[in-house]
N, C-alpha and C positions, 0 to 999 in steps of 0.2 A: 406583524413579521419581524425580526432581528431584525438590532440593527451593530451593520456590524466596523469593526477597524483595522484599515490595510494598515502591517505596520509596515514593510518591507519587503521588497522581491518579492511579492506577491504571495503573501504570508498572510491569512485574514484568523482575525481570533475575530471570536465572538465573544460582544460585552455579559449575556449572562448565560453565569455555568452549566443552566442545561440546555442548551441550546446544543450543545457539544455531543451531549450522550447519544443525537441525530442520525451516527458514524453510519447505520444501513441506509440512508437516503441518501448518504452522500456515493454509494457503489465501491465504500472500502474494502466489504471481506472481499468483491468479485478480483478486486484488486492484491490481494496479498495469495489468494487461490494461484492466482496464476503466476504471482511472481513464486509462489509455494514448490507447484510443478512445474514453473522453465530452473530450478535451481533442483531440483529431483534428479533433469532430463542427463542436463552438465555434467553430476556428480557420478551420472549413466555412465557419458558417457566417455572420462575421466576415466573409470575405471576400467572399461572395454578398452581403451588406451592404454591401457597398460599393460592392463593382461592379454591382448594379444594385437601389437606393433602392427 
């Protein structure tokens, strides 16, 4: 198991550089995809509000 160092405000840094490569296990791609979908929906709402107020 990897040792971690907690820096401040819950930020966690790995001591070994290879520990940072396993981002898929942490669920980051799912969070990024959800953020992208939310951004596109927000853009669509703004376009519709400008087009037909």
